[in-house]
C-alpha positions, 0 to 999 in steps of 0.5 A, spaced: 915 219 759 913 222 752 910 221 745 906 215 747 904 215 739 909 208 737 904 204 743 901 199 739 896 192 742 891 198 747 884 197 749 879 201 751 880 199 759 887 201 759 885 209 756 886 214 762 879 217 762 880 225 761 873 226 765 872 229 771 873 223 775 879 218 773 876 211 771 880 206 775 882 200 771 880 194 775 886 187 777 883 183 772 884 189 767 890 190 769 893 183 769 890 183 761 894 188 759 900 186 762 899 178 758 895 181 752 896 188 750 904 187 749 909 185 743 910 178 741 915 176 746 920 169 745 922 164 749 927 167 753 922 172 756 918 167 759 923 167 765 922 173 765 919 176 772 914 182 770 914 189 772 913 189 780 906 191 781 904 193 773 903 201 776 900 198 782 899 200 789 902 207 791 904 209 784 896 207 780 894 211 787 898 217 784 896 216 777 889 216 779 890 222 783 894 226 778 889 224 771 882 226 777 887 233 778 887 235 771 880 233 770 878 237 775 883 243 774 882 245 767 876 248 767 879 253 772 886 253 769 884 255 763 887 261 762 893 261 765 899 260 762 903 256 767 898 252 770 896 250 762 903 248 761 904 244 768 897 241 766 900 239 759 906 235 762 901 232 768 897 230 762 903 227 758 906 223 764 899 220 764 899 218 757 906 215 757 903 211 763 898 208 759 902 207 754 909 204 757 903 200 761 901 196 754 906 195 752 912 189 755 913 190 762 918 184 761 923 190 759 928 194 761 930 201 757 936 204 758 940 210 753 947 212 753 947 219 752 953 224 752 957 229 748 961 229 742 967 224 743 966 221 750 966 214 747 959 212 748 958 207 741 965 205 745 961 203 751 956 201 747 960 195 743 964 194 750 957 193 753 955 189 748 961 184 747 962 185 740 962 192 734 955 194 733 955 203 734 960 205 729 966 209 732 972 214 730 974 221 729 968 223 724 963 228 728 957 225 729 959 219 728 952 216 731 946 220 726 941 214 729 937 211 736 942 204 735 938 200 739 940 193 741 937 188 746 939 182 749 931 178 750 925 178 743 920 181 745 921 188 745 919 190 738 914 194 741 918 197 746 924 200 740 917 201 735 915 206 741 922 209 740 922 210 733 928 205 732 929 203 725 929 195 724 934 196 720 939 199 727 936 194 731 940 189 734 943 183 738 948 182 742 953 176 739 958 175 745 954 171 751 947 172 747 941 169 750 944 166 755 947 172 758 942 172 764 944 177 767 942 182 762 936 178 760 931 184 758 936 191 757 935 193 752 941 199 751 940 205 746 946 208 743 943 215 741 946 222 738 951 227 740 947 232 745 951 237 743 951 235 736 952 241 730 946 236 727 939 240 730 935 234 728 940 229 733 939 234 739 932 233 737 933 225 737 936 224 743 931 229 747 926 225 744 928 218 746 930 221 753 922 222 754 921 215 752 927 209 757 926 207 763 934 209 765 939 214 762 948 212 763 950 219 761 958 218 758 961 224 760 970 225 759 974 228 763 974 234 758 968 235 757 965 232 764 963 239 767 959 242 759 955 247 761 950 244 756 950 237 759 948 239 766 943 246 765 940 243 759 939 235 762 942 233 768 940 239 772 932 239 769 933 230 772 936 232 778 930 229 780 930 223 776 937 221 779 935 214 782 935 211 774 941 216 771 948 212 771 953 218 769 960 214 767 966 218 767 970 214 762 977 214 759 980 214 765 986 210 761 988 218 760 988 219 766 993 217 772 990 214 778 990 220 783 987 225 777 982 220 775 980 220 783 980 229 782 976 228 776 971 224 779 970 227 786 969 234 781 964 231 777 960 229 784 961 236 786 958 238 780 952 233 780 950 235 787 950 243 785 945 241 780 941 237 787 941 231 783 942 226 788 948 221 789 947 213 791 953 214 796 952 212 805 946 209 803 942 213 800 937 212 795 940 216 788 944 216 781 950 212 780 956 214 779 964 211 776 969 212 772 972 207 767 975 206 760 971 203 755 978 203 751 981 198 755 975 194 759 976 198 767 971 199 770 966 196 764 965 189 769 964 194 775 958 198 771 956 190 766 953 187 774 951 194 776 946 194 770 944 187 771 941 187 778 938 193 776 935 190 769 934 184 773 929 188 779 925 190 774 922 197 777 925 202 772 920 203 769 916 205 774 921 209 778 921 212 771 915 215 772 915 216 779 919 221 778 916 224 772 910 224 776 914 228 782 917 232 776 909 234 774 907 236 781 913 240 783 911 244 777 904 245 778 906 246 785 904 254 785 898 253 783 896 248 787 899 249 793 897 255 799 900 261 803 897 259 809 891 257 812 885 258 807 878 258 808 871 263 809 872 263 818 865 264 821 868 270 823 868 272 816 862 270 814 858 273 820 861 281 818 858 278 811 852 278 814 853 284 818 854 289 812 849 286 807 845 288 814 847 295 814 845 295 807 839 293 807 838 297 813 836 292 818 838 297 824 834 303 822 828 298 821 828 296 828 829 302 830 823 305 826 818 299 828 821 300 837 819 307 835 813 307 831 810 301 838 813 306 842 809 312 839 802 308 838 802 306 844 803 313 847 798 316 842 793 310 845 793 312 850 795 318 851 791 326 853 786 327 848 789 334 848 795 331 847 793 326 842 789 333 839 796 338 838 799 331 834 793 332 829 794 339 829 802 338 827 801 332 821 796 336 818 801 343 818 805 339 815 802 335 810 804 336 803 810 340 805 816 341 802 821 340 806 827 337 805 827 332 813 821 328 810 824 326 803 829 321 802 835 323 799 836 318 792 843 318 794 841 313 800 839 307 795 846 308 790 849 309 798 845 301 799 847 298 792 855 301 794 855 297 800 852 291 798 858 292 792 863 293 797 861 286 802 861 282 796 868 285 795 871 284 802 868 277 802 871 274 795 878 278 798 878 274 804 876 268 802 881 268 796 887 270 801 892 265 801 889 261 795 893 260 789 892 265 783 888 261 779 883 259 785 883 266 788 881 269 782 875 263 781 873 265 787 873 272 786 869 271 779 864 267 783 863 272 789 862 277 782 857 272 779 853 272 784 852 279 786 849 281 780 842 283 782 843 282 790 841 288 789 834 288 787 834 282 791 835 284 798 829 290 795 825 285 793 827 282 800 825 287 804 818 288 799 816 280 802 817 281 809 814 288 810 815 294 814 814 291 820 814 299 823 806 299 819 802 296 823 805 293 830 801 289 833 798 292 840 796 289 847 791 286 851 793 291 856 791 297 851 783 297 851 784 299 860 789 304 858 785 307 853 779 306 859 783 309 864 785 315 861 777 316 858 775 317 865 781 322 867 779 325 861 771 325 863 773 327 870 776 333 867 769 334 863 766 334 870 770 337 874 768 344 869 762 343 868 760 342 875 765 349 876 760 353 871 754 351 874 756 354 880 758 360 876 751 359 872 748 359 879 745 351 876 748 348 882 750 349 889 756 353 891 762 349 893 769 350 889 773 344 892 770 339 890 769 340 883 776 342 882 779 337 886 776 332 881 778 337 875 785 336 879 784 328 879 783 329 871 789 333 870 794 329 873 791 323 873 791 323 864 799 325 864 801 319 870 797 313 865 800 316 859 807 316 862 804 309 866 803 306 859 810 309 856 814 306 862 811 299 860 811 300 854 819 300 852 821 293 854 816 290 849 817 296 844 825 294 844 823 286 843 819 287 838 824 293 834 830 287 836 826 282 833 824 286 827 832 287 825 834 279 826 828 277 822 830 281 816 838 280 818 836 273 818 834 274 812 838 278 808 844 273 811 840 268 806 840 272 800 848 273 800 849 266 802 844 262 797 848 267 792 854 269 794 856 266 800 854 258 797 858 259 790 865 261 793 864 255 798 863 251 792 869 254 790 874 253 796 870 245 796 873 244 789 879 248 791 881 243 796 879 237 793 884 238 788 888 240 793 886 233 796 888 230 789 894 234 789 897 231 796 896 224 794 901 226 787 906 230 791 906 222 796 913 221 799 916 216 797 917 210 803 921 203 805 928 203 804 932 196 804 940 195 802 943 189 799 950 187 797 953 187 790 960 186 790 964 188 784 970 189 782 971 197 783 970 196 790 964 198 794 960 203 792 952 206 794 947 206 788 940 207 789 932 205 787 926 207 788 924 202 794 931 204 798 938 204 797 942 198 794 950 197 797 953 197 791 
């Protein structure tokens, strides 16, 4: 497919939408396009069947998917040269699809191309049955495309090909009564290896617009490197709309002609072009002599069946879609499984929890709970000692009591490392443009994430600041007070005995003091043992809250944007799968001919020739 500038009669509904999602034309609009958008038709056109499906079925689905693929990808692939070239090619295919659909669906445009001296014009005249294209020894003989139409209504197609009106012909031999070629538009092209650059440019332009090509080679130039490397190899995917004709076999003996023809098939196979043999769809290869007419009748018969099928435009377009998909494959096909698994998400949440110090906060909350219990239930002498220690270190310059500045910097670095790690894991295996898009989305989300986590910790508050107290703490405090009172009572009793106020009796006050002295630590030990479980649960709950809050912040700022990019990639990958859908369906028909039985390919299956 090529430039669509020559198309006329288009309606707004016929255009392909360039937006994010492809607009699908309904059946009524498509029918209207086929009936009214094309050029004028002659009486002979009324008996010709329309283009099968009018780009319906699988081809329409593939075109819609390609259009949506282009729309979804432009903003993500704008900085990738390879991807931009592939998208430009896909856009060109869509433009040509719309342009071809607006024109006559009742004609098949077939170009005759080949190198200098291969006999293209002679074959052109032989098919026409009358001299139409100039032949001779002067090179180049053909300087501009010449068109031969077997029926009316092809003006729009020829305008699109930029064929001048003075070079449009009608066959004299057979004329409109030549039923087998009704709908055929044959184009004689200049030499593809012409010394004139303008001639080569015309060949390249027209080859991108026609529905099928007949490549004419001779025994001397059938292996020409330019022909194979510049044309046949790149167009190998268009084998089903390709004829390769070995001309001038009258210059060879029968055995020599077979040898050259077999070698030509070998070269085509090396080019990657499927050959329509053994029931497989592919290019038609045959030998003939335009000068003597040998094999021309067979080619004419093959062309007649090819044209009457009315599927060449759709088959050519389907091959163009295949080529565009192949060019875009590196942009959409990943290496292995892609995505962000649950394990990667959990690892990211764990790294953020480490960065905000969730585990340290939980341990601190547990310690504060236990310290509070021991402080509330401990002996007054131990509490007095701890008060002395706090007063002693109050205002101290001991570096152990200060948090180094490096800790805050390390936390920021940990957040950045966590983002880089999850971005690398999410982009692993993705095509380069999409991997870059994922990393950029993660980088945008990482901006301000450390500050957001800091604000989060402030909002949640320090769980160790005011830990709750269990209901049994007052009873434990009362028991500790009783133990202290026993100690004081026993001590006063002993003092009273010493000063003579109380009758002497050493054992009772000593036992009371020992009970208080032993009972106080026992109460403290019992409280410390009882507080272990609640303190651990309190620390774990504080750690869980901080972990969940950090994970939610990281998910909203980093994981969700990454997931959105991965979702967009999956959407375009699904569209690419639709665009790259394989062809299905096979059918075999028999066609007799002067040259015996040959195999040729059609898009819907294989054709026995």
